C-alpha positions in Angstrom: -61.9 42.6 -98.6 -64.2 43.8 -101.3 -66.4 40.8 -100.9 -66.7 41.2 -97.1 -67.3 44.8 -97.5 -70.0 44.2 -100.0 -71.8 41.8 -97.7 -71.5 44.3 -94.8 -72.9 47.0 -97.0 -75.8 44.8 -98.1 -76.6 43.9 -94.5 -76.4 47.5 -93.5 -78.8 48.4 -96.2 -81.3 45.6 -95.5 -81.4 45.7 -91.7 -82.7 49.3 -91.3 -85.2 48.7 -94.1 -86.6 45.6 -92.3 -86.8 47.4 -88.9 -88.5 50.4 -90.4 -91.2 48.2 -91.9 -91.9 46.4 -88.6 -92.0 49.6 -86.7 -94.4 51.1 -89.2 -96.7 48.1 -89.0 -96.7 48.0 -85.2 -97.4 51.7 -85.1 -100.4 51.3 -87.3 -101.7 48.5 -85.2 -101.4 50.6 -82.0 -102.9 53.7 -83.7 -106.0 51.9 -84.9 -106.4 49.9 -81.7 -106.7 53.2 -79.8 -109.3 54.5 -82.2 -111.3 51.2 -81.9 -111.0 51.4 -78.1 -112.4 55.0 -78.1 -115.2 54.0 -80.4 -116.1 51.0 -78.2 -116.2 53.1 -75.1 -118.4 55.7 -76.7 -120.7 53.1 -78.2 -120.9 51.2 -74.9 -121.8 54.4 -73.1 -124.6 55.2 -75.6 -126.0 51.7 -75.4 -125.9 51.7 -71.6 -127.8 55.0 -71.3 -130.4 53.9 -73.9 -130.9 50.5 -72.4 -130.7 51.6 -68.7 -134.4 51.1 -68.1 -134.3 47.7 -69.6 -131.3 46.7 -67.4 -133.1 47.8 -64.3 -136.2 45.9 -65.3 -134.0 42.9 -65.9 -132.5 43.3 -62.5 -135.9 43.4 -60.9 -136.9 40.3 -62.8 -133.8 38.5 -61.6 -134.5 39.5 -58.0 -138.1 38.4 -58.3 -137.1 35.0 -59.6 -134.5 34.6 -56.8 -137.2 35.4 -54.2 -139.6 32.9 -55.7 -137.0 30.2 -55.9 -135.9 30.9 -52.2 -139.6 30.7 -51.2 -139.7 27.1 -52.4 -137.1 26.4 -49.8 -139.1 27.9 -46.9 -138.2 31.6 -47.1 -141.8 32.7 -46.9 -143.5 35.2 -44.5 -145.3 33.2 -41.8 -145.3 35.9 -39.1 -145.2 39.7 -38.8 -144.0 40.9 -35.4 -144.9 44.4 -34.4 -142.9 46.0 -31.6 -143.4 49.3 -29.8 -147.1 49.7 -30.8 -149.2 51.4 -28.2 -151.9 53.6 -29.6 -151.8 52.6 -33.3 -154.4 50.1 -34.3 -152.7 46.8 -35.4 -154.9 46.6 -38.5 -153.8 50.0 -39.6 -150.2 48.8 -39.5 -151.0 45.5 -41.4 -152.9 47.5 -44.0 -149.9 49.7 -44.5 -147.5 46.8 -44.7 -149.7 44.9 -47.2 -147.9 41.6 -46.9 -149.8 38.4 -47.0 -148.7 35.2 -45.2 -146.8 33.0 -47.6 -145.3 35.9 -49.6 -141.6 35.4 -50.6 -139.7 37.1 -47.8 -136.8 38.1 -50.1 -139.2 39.8 -52.4 -140.4 42.3 -49.8 -139.7 45.9 -50.6 -138.4 47.1 -47.2 -138.1 50.8 -48.3 -141.7 50.9 -49.6 -143.0 49.5 -46.3 -141.0 52.0 -44.3 -142.4 54.9 -46.4 -146.0 53.7 -45.8 -145.6 53.3 -42.1 -143.9 56.7 -41.6 -147.0 58.2 -43.3 -149.1 57.2 -40.3 -149.3 60.3 -38.1 -148.6 58.4 -34.8 -145.3 57.0 -36.2 -142.3 59.0 -35.3 -139.7 56.4 -36.5 -139.8 52.8 -37.7 -137.4 50.0 -38.5 -138.4 47.2 -40.8 -136.2 44.1 -41.1 -136.3 40.5 -42.2 -135.7 37.8 -39.6 -134.9 34.8 -41.8 -136.2 32.4 -42.6 -139.9 33.4 -42.2 -140.4 36.5 -40.0 -140.8 40.2 -40.7 -140.1 42.4 -37.7 -141.5 46.0 -37.5 -140.2 48.2 -34.6 -142.2 51.4 -34.1 -141.4 54.5 -32.1 -144.7 56.3 -31.5 -145.2 60.0 -31.1 -146.3 61.0 -27.6 -149.4 63.1 -27.2 -148.6 66.2 -25.1 -151.5 68.7 -25.7 -154.9 69.3 -27.2 -154.9 72.0 -29.8 -158.4 73.4 -29.3 -158.7 75.9 -32.2 -156.9 74.2 -35.1 -158.3 74.5 -38.6 -159.6 70.9 -38.6 -161.1 71.2 -35.2 -159.7 70.1 -31.8 -156.8 67.7 -32.2 -154.3 65.8 -30.1 -150.7 66.9 -31.0 -147.2 65.9 -30.0 -144.3 68.1 -28.8 -143.5 69.1 -32.4 -147.0 70.1 -33.2 -147.8 67.1 -35.4 -151.5 66.4 -35.4 -152.0 62.8 -34.1 -155.8 62.5 -34.2 -159.1 64.4 -34.2 -161.0 61.4 -32.8 -162.0 60.6 -29.3 -160.5 63.8 -27.8 -162.3 63.3 -24.5 -160.1 60.3 -23.8 -157.1 62.7 -23.7 -158.8 65.0 -21.3 -155.9 65.2 -18.8 -153.6 66.8 -21.5 -153.0 70.5 -21.4 -155.2 72.5 -23.8 -153.5 75.1 -26.0 -154.9 77.7 -28.3 -153.8 80.8 -30.2 -151.9 81.2 -33.5 -148.7 79.2 -33.6 -149.5 77.4 -30.3 -149.1 73.9 -31.7 -145.5 74.5 -32.6 -144.6 75.8 -29.2 -146.7 73.4 -27.1 -143.6 71.3 -26.3 -141.7 74.3 -24.9 -144.6 75.2 -22.7 -144.8 71.7 -21.3 -141.1 71.8 -20.5 -141.6 75.2 -18.9 -144.3 73.9 -16.6 -142.4 70.8 -15.6 -139.9 73.1 -13.9 -142.7 74.4 -11.6 -144.9 71.4 -10.7 -146.8 73.2 -8.0 -148.1 75.6 -10.6 -148.3 73.0 -13.4 -151.0 70.9 -11.5 -153.3 73.9 -11.5 -152.9 74.8 -15.2 -155.9 74.2 -17.5 -154.9 75.9 -20.7 -152.0 77.7 -22.5 -152.9 80.7 -24.7 -150.3 81.8 -27.2 -150.3 85.6 -27.6 -149.2 87.3 -30.8 -147.0 84.2 -31.6 -144.5 85.6 -29.0 -145.4 84.6 -25.5 -147.8 82.6 -23.3 -150.7 83.3 -20.9 -151.6 80.3 -18.8 -155.0 79.8 -17.4 -155.5 78.0 -14.1 -158.4 75.9 -13.2 -159.8 78.6 -10.9 -159.9 81.0 -13.7 -156.7 82.9 -12.8 -154.6 84.0 -15.7 -150.8 84.2 -15.4 -149.2 86.5 -18.0 -145.7 85.3 -18.9 -143.1 87.5 -20.6 -141.6 86.8 -24.0 -138.1 86.7 -22.6 -137.1 84.2 -19.9 -140.6 82.9 -19.0 -139.0 80.2 -16.9 -137.6 82.7 -14.5 -140.9 84.6 -14.4 -142.8 81.4 -13.5 -140.2 80.7 -10.8 -141.0 84.1 -9.3 -144.7 83.2 -9.3 -143.9 80.0 -7.5 -142.0 81.9 -4.8 -144.8 84.4 -4.5 -147.3 81.5 -4.0 -145.1 80.0 -1.3 -144.9 83.3 0.6 -148.1 85.2 -0.3 -150.5 82.4 -1.6 -151.1 84.6 -4.6 -152.7 81.8 -6.6 -155.3 81.3 -4.0 -156.3 85.0 -3.7 -159.4 86.5 -5.4 -157.5 87.7 -8.4 -158.2 87.9 -12.2 -154.6 87.8 -13.4 -151.0 87.8 -12.3 -148.8 89.8 -14.6 -145.2 88.7 -14.7 -144.0 90.7 -17.6 -142.2 93.3 -15.5 -138.8 92.2 -14.3 -138.9 94.1 -11.0 -142.5 93.4 -9.8 -145.5 91.1 -10.0 -148.7 92.9 -10.8 -151.7 91.4 -9.1 -154.9 92.2 -11.1 -158.1 92.1 -9.2 -161.5 93.8 -9.3 -161.4 97.5 -10.4 -159.5 99.4 -7.8 -158.0 96.3 -6.3 -155.0 95.9 -8.6 -151.7 96.1 -6.7 -148.0 95.5 -7.2 -146.0 92.9 -5.4 -142.5 94.5 -5.3 -139.5 92.4 -5.5 -136.2 92.5 -3.6 -133.5 90.2 -4.7 -136.0 88.4 -6.8 -138.3 87.7 -3.9 -141.6 89.4 -3.2 -141.7 91.7 -0.1 
């Protein structure tokens, strides 16, 4: 009994001591592993930030090598297709693209070409894509000329509906466009064009739009007659003028101006002493 008991006591004393040593050792390993992991992450982050530029350069180098290698298998630019071009000179587009035949097609910087093309005033939008194995396709949406801005700072200019200056050259070739003048007229030219489209029988007579105080329009007809539009609801006012023309032929009378700024009447301005009101009833002249 004493011998067995002695062995049990010895085992009881040894076993906890062995487990405690193993647990201590394992705990130290886990502890220092965590420290090393944190140090590795911090060190890696520092190295990444400091070497970021070099990594990007290396990435560009790899891409360039891939493009050159692919070119040896026929992936070279042999044709540049331009779609949607109307007024823009072809050479202007090619100069902006700057790609020579035989260039590695995978090495083309699509974003850079897009930026150069959108810098051309006539370009409203553009898409640039590779058509493998050897074609670059450029699809252009041009801005549409809508008016001639006669008193711009740089001289007469052709503009689009947003007031973007398209060209100062060869203005005479755009002679059928509406002329506009007055401070802020270029930004509102598109709205005036839309307004006139609603009354085509008047639109065909219009020679010029004059922006007044950056608030409203006067429109000058080919016969010298001026139509004064109100700031509010000029479309309705112009419709009244169209009805008055239908019933009274006011646009063909010997007048200097037709004032539409009053909601209840049309003022017909003639020679001194000949100005009169055309009263309205139910929106129609009487």
